[in-house]
PyMOL commands that place a pseudoatom at each C-alpha (Angstrom):
pseudoatom trace, name=CA, resn=UNK, resi=1, chain=A, elem=C, hetatm=0, pos=[112.402, 92.948, 130.261]
pseudoatom trace, name=CA, resn=UNK, resi=2, chain=A, elem=C, hetatm=0, pos=[113.061, 96.617, 130.916]
pseudoatom trace, name=CA, resn=UNK, resi=3, chain=A, elem=C, hetatm=0, pos=[110.326, 97.835, 128.617]
pseudoatom trace, name=CA, resn=UNK, resi=4, chain=A, elem=C, hetatm=0, pos=[107.013, 97.359, 130.439]
pseudoatom trace, name=CA, resn=UNK, resi=5, chain=A, elem=C, hetatm=0, pos=[104.844, 98.076, 127.515]
pseudoatom trace, name=CA, resn=UNK, resi=6, chain=A, elem=C, hetatm=0, pos=[106.654, 95.276, 125.554]
pseudoatom trace, name=CA, resn=UNK, resi=7, chain=A, elem=C, hetatm=0, pos=[106.048, 92.849, 128.377]
pseudoatom trace, name=CA, resn=UNK, resi=8, chain=A, elem=C, hetatm=0, pos=[102.407, 94.055, 128.560]
pseudoatom trace, name=CA, resn=UNK, resi=9, chain=A, elem=C, hetatm=0, pos=[101.986, 93.477, 124.880]
pseudoatom trace, name=CA, resn=UNK, resi=10, chain=A, elem=C, hetatm=0, pos=[103.243, 89.932, 125.061]
pseudoatom trace, name=CA, resn=UNK, resi=11, chain=A, elem=C, hetatm=0, pos=[101.185, 89.091, 128.085]
pseudoatom trace, name=CA, resn=UNK, resi=12, chain=A, elem=C, hetatm=0, pos=[97.855, 90.631, 127.173]
pseudoatom trace, name=CA, resn=UNK, resi=13, chain=A, elem=C, hetatm=0, pos=[97.744, 90.434, 123.354]
pseudoatom trace, name=CA, resn=UNK, resi=14, chain=A, elem=C, hetatm=0, pos=[100.188, 87.827, 122.034]
pseudoatom trace, name=CA, resn=UNK, resi=15, chain=A, elem=C, hetatm=0, pos=[99.506, 85.029, 124.576]
pseudoatom trace, name=CA, resn=UNK, resi=16, chain=A, elem=C, hetatm=0, pos=[95.774, 84.958, 124.206]
pseudoatom trace, name=CA, resn=UNK, resi=17, chain=A, elem=C, hetatm=0, pos=[96.135, 85.117, 120.444]
pseudoatom trace, name=CA, resn=UNK, resi=18, chain=A, elem=C, hetatm=0, pos=[98.456, 82.104, 120.311]
pseudoatom trace, name=CA, resn=UNK, resi=19, chain=A, elem=C, hetatm=0, pos=[96.275, 80.132, 122.758]
pseudoatom trace, name=CA, resn=UNK, resi=20, chain=A, elem=C, hetatm=0, pos=[93.188, 80.806, 120.567]
pseudoatom trace, name=CA, resn=UNK, resi=21, chain=A, elem=C, hetatm=0, pos=[94.909, 79.880, 117.363]
pseudoatom trace, name=CA, resn=UNK, resi=22, chain=A, elem=C, hetatm=0, pos=[96.390, 76.724, 118.923]
pseudoatom trace, name=CA, resn=UNK, resi=23, chain=A, elem=C, hetatm=0, pos=[93.329, 75.439, 120.802]
pseudoatom trace, name=CA, resn=UNK, resi=24, chain=A, elem=C, hetatm=0, pos=[90.376, 76.713, 118.904]
pseudoatom trace, name=CA, resn=UNK, resi=25, chain=A, elem=C, hetatm=0, pos=[92.173, 76.601, 115.592]
pseudoatom trace, name=CA, resn=UNK, resi=26, chain=A, elem=C, hetatm=0, pos=[94.592, 73.759, 115.286]
pseudoatom trace, name=CA, resn=UNK, resi=27, chain=A, elem=C, hetatm=0, pos=[93.796, 71.324, 118.044]
pseudoatom trace, name=CA, resn=UNK, resi=28, chain=A, elem=C, hetatm=0, pos=[90.009, 71.700, 117.707]
pseudoatom trace, name=CA, resn=UNK, resi=29, chain=A, elem=C, hetatm=0, pos=[90.213, 71.361, 113.951]
pseudoatom trace, name=CA, resn=UNK, resi=30, chain=A, elem=C, hetatm=0, pos=[92.175, 68.088, 114.227]
pseudoatom trace, name=CA, resn=UNK, resi=31, chain=A, elem=C, hetatm=0, pos=[89.921, 66.660, 116.925]
pseudoatom trace, name=CA, resn=UNK, resi=32, chain=A, elem=C, hetatm=0, pos=[86.835, 67.682, 115.190]
pseudoatom trace, name=CA, resn=UNK, resi=33, chain=A, elem=C, hetatm=0, pos=[87.661, 65.330, 112.383]
pseudoatom trace, name=CA, resn=UNK, resi=34, chain=A, elem=C, hetatm=0, pos=[87.980, 62.479, 114.832]
pseudoatom trace, name=CA, resn=UNK, resi=35, chain=A, elem=C, hetatm=0, pos=[85.123, 63.164, 117.429]
pseudoatom trace, name=CA, resn=UNK, resi=36, chain=A, elem=C, hetatm=0, pos=[81.854, 64.738, 117.388]
pseudoatom trace, name=CA, resn=UNK, resi=37, chain=A, elem=C, hetatm=0, pos=[81.636, 68.457, 118.313]
pseudoatom trace, name=CA, resn=UNK, resi=38, chain=A, elem=C, hetatm=0, pos=[80.657, 67.914, 121.930]
pseudoatom trace, name=CA, resn=UNK, resi=39, chain=A, elem=C, hetatm=0, pos=[83.508, 65.458, 122.616]
pseudoatom trace, name=CA, resn=UNK, resi=40, chain=A, elem=C, hetatm=0, pos=[85.935, 67.819, 120.865]
pseudoatom trace, name=CA, resn=UNK, resi=41, chain=A, elem=C, hetatm=0, pos=[84.905, 70.777, 123.056]
pseudoatom trace, name=CA, resn=UNK, resi=42, chain=A, elem=C, hetatm=0, pos=[85.353, 68.671, 126.188]
pseudoatom trace, name=CA, resn=UNK, resi=43, chain=A, elem=C, hetatm=0, pos=[88.672, 67.261, 125.029]
pseudoatom trace, name=CA, resn=UNK, resi=44, chain=A, elem=C, hetatm=0, pos=[90.279, 70.666, 124.034]
pseudoatom trace, name=CA, resn=UNK, resi=45, chain=A, elem=C, hetatm=0, pos=[88.940, 72.306, 127.237]
pseudoatom trace, name=CA, resn=UNK, resi=46, chain=A, elem=C, hetatm=0, pos=[90.591, 69.476, 129.286]
pseudoatom trace, name=CA, resn=UNK, resi=47, chain=A, elem=C, hetatm=0, pos=[93.904, 69.902, 127.406]
pseudoatom trace, name=CA, resn=UNK, resi=48, chain=A, elem=C, hetatm=0, pos=[93.612, 73.701, 127.899]
pseudoatom trace, name=CA, resn=UNK, resi=49, chain=A, elem=C, hetatm=0, pos=[93.167, 73.236, 131.711]
pseudoatom trace, name=CA, resn=UNK, resi=50, chain=A, elem=C, hetatm=0, pos=[96.092, 70.839, 131.910]
pseudoatom trace, name=CA, resn=UNK, resi=51, chain=A, elem=C, hetatm=0, pos=[98.417, 73.331, 130.159]
pseudoatom trace, name=CA, resn=UNK, resi=52, chain=A, elem=C, hetatm=0, pos=[97.420, 75.951, 132.683]
pseudoatom trace, name=CA, resn=UNK, resi=53, chain=A, elem=C, hetatm=0, pos=[98.275, 73.791, 135.762]
pseudoatom trace, name=CA, resn=UNK, resi=54, chain=A, elem=C, hetatm=0, pos=[101.942, 74.898, 135.347]
pseudoatom trace, name=CA, resn=UNK, resi=55, chain=A, elem=C, hetatm=0, pos=[100.938, 78.155, 137.137]
pseudoatom trace, name=CA, resn=UNK, resi=56, chain=A, elem=C, hetatm=0, pos=[100.153, 76.231, 140.262]
pseudoatom trace, name=CA, resn=UNK, resi=57, chain=A, elem=C, hetatm=0, pos=[103.771, 75.491, 141.090]
pseudoatom trace, name=CA, resn=UNK, resi=58, chain=A, elem=C, hetatm=0, pos=[103.998, 72.963, 143.927]
pseudoatom trace, name=CA, resn=UNK, resi=59, chain=A, elem=C, hetatm=0, pos=[100.316, 73.307, 145.034]
pseudoatom trace, name=CA, resn=UNK, resi=60, chain=A, elem=C, hetatm=0, pos=[98.606, 70.358, 146.546]
pseudoatom trace, name=CA, resn=UNK, resi=61, chain=A, elem=C, hetatm=0, pos=[97.099, 67.679, 144.248]
pseudoatom trace, name=CA, resn=UNK, resi=62, chain=A, elem=C, hetatm=0, pos=[93.495, 68.510, 145.230]
pseudoatom trace, name=CA, resn=UNK, resi=63, chain=A, elem=C, hetatm=0, pos=[94.091, 72.125, 144.101]
pseudoatom trace, name=CA, resn=UNK, resi=64, chain=A, elem=C, hetatm=0, pos=[95.115, 70.732, 140.673]
pseudoatom trace, name=CA, resn=UNK, resi=65, chain=A, elem=C, hetatm=0, pos=[92.109, 68.463, 140.477]
pseudoatom trace, name=CA, resn=UNK, resi=66, chain=A, elem=C, hetatm=0, pos=[89.822, 71.176, 141.376]
pseudoatom trace, name=CA, resn=UNK, resi=67, chain=A, elem=C, hetatm=0, pos=[91.362, 73.655, 138.824]
pseudoatom trace, name=CA, resn=UNK, resi=68, chain=A, elem=C, hetatm=0, pos=[91.306, 71.002, 136.052]
pseudoatom trace, name=CA, resn=UNK, resi=69, chain=A, elem=C, hetatm=0, pos=[87.579, 70.483, 136.677]
pseudoatom trace, name=CA, resn=UNK, resi=70, chain=A, elem=C, hetatm=0, pos=[86.879, 74.156, 136.930]
pseudoatom trace, name=CA, resn=UNK, resi=71, chain=A, elem=C, hetatm=0, pos=[88.835, 75.187, 133.926]
pseudoatom trace, name=CA, resn=UNK, resi=72, chain=A, elem=C, hetatm=0, pos=[87.339, 72.457, 131.848]
pseudoatom trace, name=CA, resn=UNK, resi=73, chain=A, elem=C, hetatm=0, pos=[83.822, 73.412, 132.855]
pseudoatom trace, name=CA, resn=UNK, resi=74, chain=A, elem=C, hetatm=0, pos=[84.484, 77.026, 132.336]
pseudoatom trace, name=CA, resn=UNK, resi=75, chain=A, elem=C, hetatm=0, pos=[85.957, 76.467, 128.812]
pseudoatom trace, name=CA, resn=UNK, resi=76, chain=A, elem=C, hetatm=0, pos=[82.935, 74.251, 127.842]
pseudoatom trace, name=CA, resn=UNK, resi=77, chain=A, elem=C, hetatm=0, pos=[80.410, 76.929, 128.965]
pseudoatom trace, name=CA, resn=UNK, resi=78, chain=A, elem=C, hetatm=0, pos=[81.952, 79.591, 126.706]
pseudoatom trace, name=CA, resn=UNK, resi=79, chain=A, elem=C, hetatm=0, pos=[80.318, 80.251, 123.254]
for i in range(1, 79): cmd.bond("trace and resi %d" % i, "trace and resi %d" % (i + 1))
show_as sticks, trace
zoom trace
């Protein structure tokens, strides 16, 4: 993209909004009908962390395990 402001808009505004709608809206809503709220929070956080592993590239497996645990714990601690 040649327009830096357009790329910034997609990266800073659109991506987080889509993530929030997908994870806290759709996935959370579906899983909340199946599991209790605590389990739903942990499951959606775990899925969220797995999705973000693609940013690692070809990092070592222990980095991936650490990041999954860290992302999941971090997401579960958010209000």
